[in-house]
N, C-alpha and C positions, 0 to 999 in steps of 0.2 A: 477501599475502606479507609475509615478516618480513626484517629487514636480514639476518640469519643466511642465509636462503636466497639472498642475493646474494654470500655469501662473507665478510661481516664479522661476526664474533662480539664483541659488547660485553661479554658475561660473561666470555669468555676474556681479553680484553684487560684487563679490570679485574683478573682474578686475576693476570696478568702484573705489573701495576703493584704489586700487593701484594707480590709477590717482590722487585721492585726496591726496594720501600720498606724491605727488610731489608738491601739492599747499600749503599745511598748514605750513610745517616747516619752510619756509621763515619768517612767521610772529611770530616766536617764538624768546623769548630772553633768557637770562640765568635763569629766575624764571621758566620755563617750565622744569620740570623733567621726564616727561612721553614720550613716543613714540607712533608712529601710530601703532595701533593694541592692545593697552592696554585697559582694560575693562573700564577705567576712566582716565580722564586727571589730570596730577598732576601739581600743580602751587605753587611755594615757595611764601608764604604770609608773611614772616619776613621783618620788616623794611619798611611797606608800608606807615607809617606815625606816628606821635606823638600819634593821637587818632584817629586811622582809623575805618572808618564804612563801611561795604562791602554794596553796592546797587545793587540789582538784579532786572532784568525785562525780560519778555518772550513775545512774540508777533508773528505775521505771516504777510506775504505780503497780504493775503486775495485774493479777485478775480481779482486783477491785473493780477494774473497769467493766466487767461483766455484770456486776451488781448495778453500777451507774447506768449501764445500758438498759437492764429491765426496769429501773426505776426512771429512766429519761431524766436523770438529775447528774449533769456533768461538772458543774462550776467547781465542786469540791476537789475534783481531781487535779486542777491546777494548783490549788493550795497544798494539796497532798504532797506533790512532787517537789515543790519549792521548800516547804517545812522540813521534808525528810532529807533534802539535800543540805539544807542549812544546819540541821543536827549533825549530819554525817562529818561536815569539816568542824563544827564547833568543838566536837570531842578530840580534834587535833589542836584546838587553841586558835582556831581562824575565824574570822568574821567574813561575810560574803561580800564579793565585789561585784560579780556579774554572772548571769544566767542564760543557758541556751536551751531551747526546748526541740523536740521531735515528735511530731504527732502524725501516725499513720493509720489508714484505714482501707478497707475495700473500696468505700466510696465515701468522700469527704462530704459532711453536711455543714455548711457555713455556720448555722445556729450553733450546732454542737461544739465546733472548734473555736468559735469566738467565745463560748461560754467558758471553755477550758482554758483559754489564754486570758481572758478576764480574771480568772481565779488566780493565775500566775502573776499577773501584773499588779493585783492588789497585794499579794503576799511579798512579792520582791519589793514593792514600794514601802511597805511596812518594815522591811529589814534594810532600806537604803542600798539596795542591790539592783543594778541595771539588768533589765531584761533586754539583752543585747541583740539577740537574733534567734533564729531557729530554722526549722525545716517542716514542711508537710509532704506527705507522700501518700498517693493514691495507688494501691496495689491489690487489685481484684485477683483473686486466686490465692494469695498469700494470706489474707486475713478473711474471716468469715463475715458476711453482711451484717453490718450493724454494731461490729466490734470496733475498739479504738485502742491503739498502743500509745501510751504517754510516757516518755522519757525525757529526762533533763539532766544537764551538765552544769555544774556549778564550779566556779572559781574563786577562792577566797585568799585572804592573806593573813599570816601570822608572824608575830615577832619571834624572832629565834629563842629568846629567853622566856617567852610566855608559852611556846609549844608544850601540849600535853603528850608526853611520850609513854607514860606508865612508869618511867624509872624512878620517880619519886614514891611510889606506892610502897609502903612497908608493913610489916606485921604490926597489928594493933589499931591500924586505920579503921575507921568506920565507913559502912556502906549505906548511903541514903538512896531512897527511891522517889522519884517525882511522878505523879499520876500521868497516865496516858487519857486520851479522849476517846479510846476504843481500840479496835484492832489496828489503827494506823494505817499502814500499807503492807501488812505481812499476814499470811496464814489464810488468805481468802479462798484458796482452792479446798482447803480442808473444811473451812467454815461453811462454804456453799454446799459441799458434798454432805455435810451433816445436817444442816438446817434446811435446805431445800428438798434434798433427795431423801434423806433418811428421816428426817423429823416431818417432812411434808408442810413446812411452814410456807407462808407467802409474804412478800414484801410489805404488806398492809397488816400482818399478823401483829398482835400486842401481847406477847408472853408475859408471864408474871415478872415483875422485877424491872422491866425495861420502862423508862419514862415516856417513850414514844413507841413509834412503829419499829418494826425489825429494819426497815430501810433506813430510818433515822440513825439507828445504832450502827448499822454497818458502814453508813457513808459519812459518818461523823469525821471531820478533816484531821488529818494528822497534825498533833500539836507541835508547835515550835517552843523549844527551851532556851532560845538565845537571849530574850529580854531578861529573864531572872538570873541567868548564870553567867552572862558576860562580865558583869562588874566583879563577880567572885573571882572569874578567871583573871582579869586584869589586875586584881589584888594578890595573885599567887596563893589564894586560899584552897585550891583545888590540887589533888594529886593526879585525879584521873576522872573521865567521864566515859560513860558506857552507854551508847545507843542501842536500845533493845529493838533489833530488827529481825531479818531472817536468821533463825539459829536461837532465837530465844536467849534464855539466860545462859544456858551451857556453852554456846558457841561464842557469844560474844564478850562475856566477861574475860575470859583467859587471854583475850587480844590485848588488854591493858596490864596484865599482871607481870611482874619482872620474876626472874628465876627465884625459886625459894619462897614464893608467896601463892596462897590459895584464898578461896572466899567461902565463908560460911553464911548461909542465909537462913533465916528463920521465916517460914511461908506462913506462920500465923501473926506476923507482925504487920500485915496490911489486910485489908478486906478485897477480895477478888471481885470485880464488878459482875453484875448478873449475866451480861452477855457471854463471858467466857464460862461461867458455870452452866449456862444453857448448851453451849457447844459440848462441852465435856459430857454432860449428862445425856444429851441427845444422841451423841455417837459412841457414848461408852469409850471416851478417849482416855488412855492412861496418863497418870499424873506427870510422869517423865516426858510423855510426848507433848502434854500442854506446855510444860516449861521450855520445850526446845523449839515450838513453833509459835507460841504467842508471847505477848509482852505481859499478859495476865494483869493488866491495870497499871503497870509501871513502864513509862516509855524512856525514862533516862535514869541512870544511876550515878550518883557522885561518890567517889573515894576520897576521904579526907582525914586529916587530923582530927581527933575528937575535940581538941580545942577550938576548931573552927566550925562546928556543928552550930553553934548559936548564930553565926553569921549566915549560914545557909538557910535556917530557919526563918531569920528576918526577911530574906529575899523570897524565900519559898516556903510559906506557913503550911503549905499542904504537904511538904515533904515527910517522909516517914523513915526512922533508922530501921533497917532491915536485915543488918548483917555486920559482919567484921572481916578484916584480913587476918588470916592466920598462917602459920607455916604449912607449906605444901608446895606442891608442883604445879601450879598454873591450872587448877581445876576448880570446880563449884561443887560445894556440899549443902545439902538441904537437911534441915533438922526435922525430918518427919517423925 
């Protein structure tokens, strides 16, 4: 028997790598010292800053890939994982330097893999981030036929005096929310269970309130908040940032709160998009569960001194003040 007989085709994998080799180099700058085919990516780290701190994060797109497989629309997954990762280090005060990807499936399809990586390459280029390398893996028996696992690792750099640790947060700060583009990359297991299994909707369904099809709403790419927020961060106008990912509001906000601080949020201060209302209504999902699973239309929160709110509004006109920092012990209170 040959390896191909067990479901792994080395020749096809090599052909896919050759396709990827055309997508990654345009994201490189003079700091990239390696080439496609090396066992590891090489990045010149000289002169990154006066007191540089490397900030690293790794995450996956999760079960959003299931929706992409059903719709046969994969390009957004590459954008998703890059933007998710950029946001994760932005809240630490870092800008992206390089990105590595991992794509796995029962059987790799060249078209699908290149579609995903092209999305990554475009997103990396927009953030001046090198798509330095990655890995593809065929694992029949580990993954269900047709499914893909999309994972990314990002490395960024922060100046030590610009890092956002949450220590600057104090009672009286305002909490502002920046709109999301949809579910981003979290809550899809619940969303699929509710919308497809319980409500019996299809990808081409057009429920009231959605501008397009259900597939369009679910596969909207994860938004990056780097461009509007980075100048404010560099100007030291922000006390903390919160990326609303898995765990929603309840689990993510306390991560940036110092001792003696809590957050009070007015849920009537912004309009929850129709997609989230559809999920809640179709699955009879409790309010507290929605707040812990989904971003409810706000993908990033900024905590700042009230005097800096005008600067935030100039950079982010769509931002809304949704709450304030109060005395308490690192909890979130909703004014229901």
